[in-house]
C-alpha positions in Angstrom: 98.6 97.4 79.6 100.3 94.8 77.4 101.8 92.0 79.4 105.6 92.1 79.4 105.7 88.3 79.5 103.9 88.2 76.2 106.0 90.2 73.7 104.6 91.0 70.2 105.1 88.3 67.7 106.8 89.1 64.3 103.5 90.3 62.9 103.2 92.9 65.6 100.4 91.2 67.4 100.2 91.1 71.3 98.3 88.9 73.6 95.4 90.5 75.5 96.6 90.8 79.1 95.0 88.1 81.2 94.5 90.4 84.3 92.2 92.7 82.3 89.7 90.0 81.3 86.9 88.2 83.0 88.0 84.9 84.5 85.2 83.0 82.7 86.5 84.1 79.2 89.2 82.2 77.4 90.4 85.6 76.3 94.2 85.3 76.9 94.3 83.3 73.7 92.8 86.2 71.7 95.3 88.5 70.1 95.1 92.2 69.7 95.5 93.4 66.1 98.6 95.4 65.3 96.4 98.5 64.4 95.7 98.7 68.2 99.2 97.9 69.5 100.6 100.6 67.2 98.4 103.2 68.9 100.1 102.4 72.2 99.4 100.8 75.5 96.5 103.1 76.4 94.7 102.1 73.2 95.1 98.4 74.0 94.0 98.9 77.6 91.0 101.0 76.6 90.0 98.3 74.0 90.2 95.5 76.6 88.4 97.5 79.3 85.5 98.1 76.9 84.7 94.4 76.7 85.8 93.5 80.2 84.1 96.3 82.1 81.3 97.7 79.9 79.6 94.5 78.6 78.4 92.2 81.4 76.5 89.6 79.3 79.1 87.0 78.3 77.2 86.2 75.1 77.1 89.8 74.0 80.7 90.3 75.0 81.8 87.4 72.8 79.7 88.6 69.8 80.9 92.2 70.1 84.6 91.2 70.5 84.3 88.9 67.5 82.8 91.8 65.5 85.4 94.3 66.6 88.3 91.9 65.7 86.7 91.3 62.3 86.5 95.0 61.6 90.0 95.8 62.7 91.3 92.8 60.8 89.5 94.0 57.7 91.1 97.4 58.0 94.5 96.0 58.3 93.9 93.8 55.2 93.3 97.0 53.3 96.5 98.7 54.3 95.1 100.8 57.3 97.6 100.4 60.1 96.6 103.3 62.4 93.3 104.0 64.2 93.4 107.6 63.3 93.3 106.6 59.6 89.9 105.0 59.9 87.4 107.3 58.3 83.6 107.3 57.9 84.2 106.0 54.3 86.2 103.1 55.8 83.4 102.1 58.0 80.9 102.6 55.2 82.9 100.3 52.9 83.1 97.6 55.5 79.3 97.7 56.1 78.7 97.6 52.3 81.0 94.6 51.9 79.4 92.9 54.9 75.9 93.4 53.5 76.8 91.2 50.5 77.5 88.1 52.7 75.5 88.6 55.9 72.0 89.3 57.0 70.8 92.8 57.8 70.5 92.2 61.5 74.1 90.9 61.5 75.3 93.9 59.6 73.5 96.3 62.0 75.1 94.5 65.0 78.5 94.9 63.5 77.9 98.6 62.9 76.6 99.0 66.5 79.8 97.3 67.7 82.1 99.7 65.8 80.1 102.8 66.9 80.1 101.8 70.6 83.7 100.8 70.6 84.9 104.1 69.0 82.7 106.1 71.4 84.6 104.4 74.2 87.9 105.1 72.5 87.0 108.8 72.0 86.1 109.3 75.7 89.4 107.6 76.6 91.2 110.2 74.3 92.6 107.4 72.1 91.1 108.8 68.9 89.7 112.3 68.3 86.4 111.4 66.6 84.1 108.4 66.0 84.2 107.5 62.3 81.1 105.3 62.6 78.7 108.1 63.7 78.0 109.3 60.2 77.5 105.8 58.7 74.0 104.5 58.3 73.2 100.8 58.4 70.7 98.9 56.3 67.0 99.4 57.0 65.5 96.4 58.8 61.9 96.4 60.2 60.9 93.4 62.2 57.2 92.8 62.9 57.4 89.0 63.5 60.0 86.9 65.2 61.8 84.0 63.4 61.8 81.7 66.4 60.0 78.4 65.5 57.1 77.6 67.8 55.1 74.5 68.6 51.4 74.1 68.0 49.3 73.2 71.1 49.1 69.6 69.8 52.9 69.4 69.4 53.4 70.9 72.9 51.2 68.3 74.4 52.9 65.5 72.4 56.3 66.6 73.6 55.3 66.6 77.3 53.5 63.3 76.9 56.5 61.7 75.2 58.7 62.3 78.3 57.8 59.3 80.5 58.8 60.3 84.1 60.7 57.2 84.9 64.2 58.4 85.9 65.3 61.6 87.6 66.7 62.8 84.3 63.3 62.3 82.6 61.7 64.4 85.4 64.4 67.0 85.2 63.9 67.4 81.4 60.2 67.7 81.7 60.5 70.3 84.4 63.1 72.3 82.5 60.9 72.5 79.4 57.8 73.3 81.5 59.7 76.1 83.3 60.5 77.8 79.9 57.0 77.2 78.6 54.9 78.3 81.5 57.0 81.2 82.7 58.1 82.6 79.3 61.6 82.6 80.7 64.8 82.7 78.7 66.9 79.5 79.1 69.7 81.6 80.6 67.4 82.5 83.5 66.2 79.0 84.0 69.6 77.3 84.2 70.9 79.9 86.8 68.0 79.2 89.2 69.0 77.7 92.6 66.8 75.4 94.7 65.7 78.3 96.9 64.5 80.2 93.7 61.6 77.7 93.7 59.8 78.8 96.9 56.3 78.9 98.5 54.4 82.1 98.8 50.8 82.0 100.1 49.1 78.9 98.8 51.3 78.6 95.6 54.9 78.0 94.6 56.8 80.7 92.9 59.9 81.0 90.8 62.6 83.7 91.1 64.3 84.3 87.7 67.4 86.4 87.0 66.5 87.8 83.6 68.4 89.8 81.0 69.8 93.1 82.1 70.1 92.0 85.7 66.4 92.1 86.3 65.0 89.8 89.0 61.7 88.5 87.9 59.3 86.5 90.1 56.5 84.4 88.6 53.9 82.1 90.3 54.1 78.6 89.1 51.4 77.2 86.9 49.8 74.2 88.6 51.2 71.8 85.9 54.7 73.3 86.3 54.4 73.0 90.1 53.5 69.3 89.6 56.5 68.7 87.4 58.9 70.6 89.6 57.8 68.9 92.8 58.2 65.5 91.2 61.7 66.4 90.0 62.9 68.0 93.2 61.7 65.1 95.2 63.3 62.5 92.9 66.6 64.5 92.8 66.7 64.8 96.6 67.9 68.3 96.5 65.4 70.0 98.8 68.0 70.7 101.5 70.6 72.1 99.1 69.0 75.5 99.0 72.0 77.3 97.4 72.7 74.6 94.9 71.6 74.7 91.3 68.0 73.7 90.6 68.6 72.0 87.3 71.7 69.8 87.3 73.7 67.9 84.7 73.3 64.1 84.4 76.0 61.7 85.4 78.1 60.1 82.7 75.8 57.1 82.5 72.7 59.2 82.7 71.3 57.4 85.8 71.6 60.3 88.2 72.5 63.9 88.6 75.7 65.8 89.5 76.1 68.9 91.6 76.9 71.0 88.5 74.3 73.3 86.9 73.1 72.6 83.3 74.4 75.0 80.7 72.3 76.6 78.0 74.0 74.2 75.5 73.0 71.2 77.7 69.4 72.3 77.5 69.5 72.9 73.8 70.8 69.4 73.2 68.2 68.0 75.5 65.4 69.9 73.7 66.5 68.7 70.3 66.8 65.1 71.5 63.4 65.1 73.1 61.7 66.8 70.1 63.2 64.2 67.8 62.1 61.3 70.0 58.6 62.8 70.1 58.5 62.9 66.3 58.3 66.7 66.1 59.6 68.0 62.8 59.6 71.7 63.8 63.3 72.7 64.3 62.8 74.1 67.8 65.3 75.4 70.3 65.2 76.7 73.9 63.7 80.0 72.8 60.9 78.3 71.1 59.2 77.7 74.4 59.2 81.4 75.2 57.5 82.2 71.9 55.2 79.1 72.2 54.1 80.1 75.8 53.4 83.7 74.8 51.4 82.7 71.8 49.4 80.1 73.7 48.6 82.6 76.4 47.4 85.2 73.9 45.3 82.6 72.0 43.4 81.9 75.2 42.4 85.6 75.7 45.5 86.8 77.5 46.4 90.4 77.1 49.5 91.8 75.5 50.1 94.0 78.5 50.1 91.1 80.9 52.2 89.0 78.5 54.8 91.7 78.5 54.8 91.8 82.3 55.1 88.0 82.5 57.9 87.9 79.9 59.8 90.8 81.6 60.0 92.7 78.4 60.7 96.4 78.5 58.5 97.1 75.6 55.2 95.6 74.3 56.7 95.8 70.8 59.2 93.1 71.8 56.4 90.9 73.2 54.5 91.3 70.0 57.3 89.7 68.1 56.6 86.5 69.9 52.9 86.6 69.1 52.1 84.0 66.4 48.3 84.0 66.8 47.9 85.4 63.3 49.7 82.5 61.8 46.6 80.3 62.1 44.4 82.9 60.6 46.6 83.0 57.6 46.5 79.2 57.2 42.8 79.2 57.5 42.5 81.8 54.8 44.9 79.9 52.5 42.7 76.8 52.7 39.9 78.8 51.2 41.6 78.5 47.9 40.0 75.5 46.2 41.8 73.0 44.0 
């Protein structure tokens, strides 16, 4: 319901009620378009509940909320001021316009947002039908991912460039190794606690909370175990079992705080370390997932096992990270003589 303490402004826009939104989101500053408020309190509540209750991943929630606001704002800009007046041709025109300025994957994501949002509004009896169901998005077939990867030489250079002098150096080396050797997403790595690095039999294991709420456990590669042991000992966090495993550096960079690193912290660290190592490839956090999978497959690993290790639901997804054919292509190109 719309907060009584936040009356609509002259443009007919109301604040999203704070009590309906996840505490971690800065959503009270986001305003509901008038096209929703004109449909009544049930429409506004249903809209907010879709993002607050149905989408658990904060990154997906932000992206879909941004997409929905963009579409509704576009409708208002073209004189459509009621949800019931949005027709399939309206959605088709929006998708057509979006295709002129955005990539096909982005356009498909926007269309998916509109479809799913209106499905939710239909089941809540806010609108009688979903105007996006009949609209087709652009065709986009992906057989190879776009994530930049490192060659074996660049990977080795990066690790060797991180001299394990300070605890922050050891932390950075361990974070990169965790992403590379486990194929883990950076979001799973930064949410690990100290107790998520644990002994089982003769080896150390890692417990990762992967996408979709999946708990994924992986044995530690002997090199990763070496790097993690050195980091944990230097950080002195063995006894803090419930505390974050990878922690932010203090202001002067000489020690660690009790706060966990964020994905943005890791991204900045990766770019800084890559630049210092003289690596020109524009890598990010996800590069280590693709690099690790490619490295594994190049050394006679199987796609089936790579899928299991990466916690992918489908081998098709794992295949997107496989760049083993890139080298074959380069070798063939060099056959052209000049």
